[in-house]
Phi, psi and omega in degrees: 000134175279172186291328179292322177291326184287342184290165181301148170254107179279120181239122175273125184236143175295132185302339178288347176269359186305324183291337184250346188293318179302318177300308185303318179290323174297322176297317177301327179288323173291330175300324178307308180297312186297319178294325170300315175293318184296319184293329182286336179255004171075026184262076184295325182300326178282327175293323179298312180297318180296315175300316182299312178300322174296317175305318185277328186266336176312302184295325184294333178266351179106006187250080177302326182296328179290324175294317172308307185290318174307324174298315175301313178299316177303308178301310186298317180295323178304328182250009175061044182262091191289330175294317178291328175296315176302316179295325177293320177296319179297317173300321179298308181305312182291326180296314179293333179287333191250356187279136177239121185268130176242114176277136183238000000 
């Protein structure tokens, strides 16, 4: 990963969401591990549901990238593309490591 990619990703969020955003982000991180387990056990329907939920919730919280990744997970699970699922989970993990929330 180059230095530009390793830098923080600043996302501005309405301060009314301050009580729920940290929990939301932690849940997305735990989703990464859960998706890995679901993938290992071939439970694509659950990965599809999780991706769909991320697709819908990411933008609502101000995290458009989570919505994009959620859509990729949903689509990949529909066609049982394990490599695409692993790639999307890796992108989600990297995003979560580098996202920085600024409450406005």
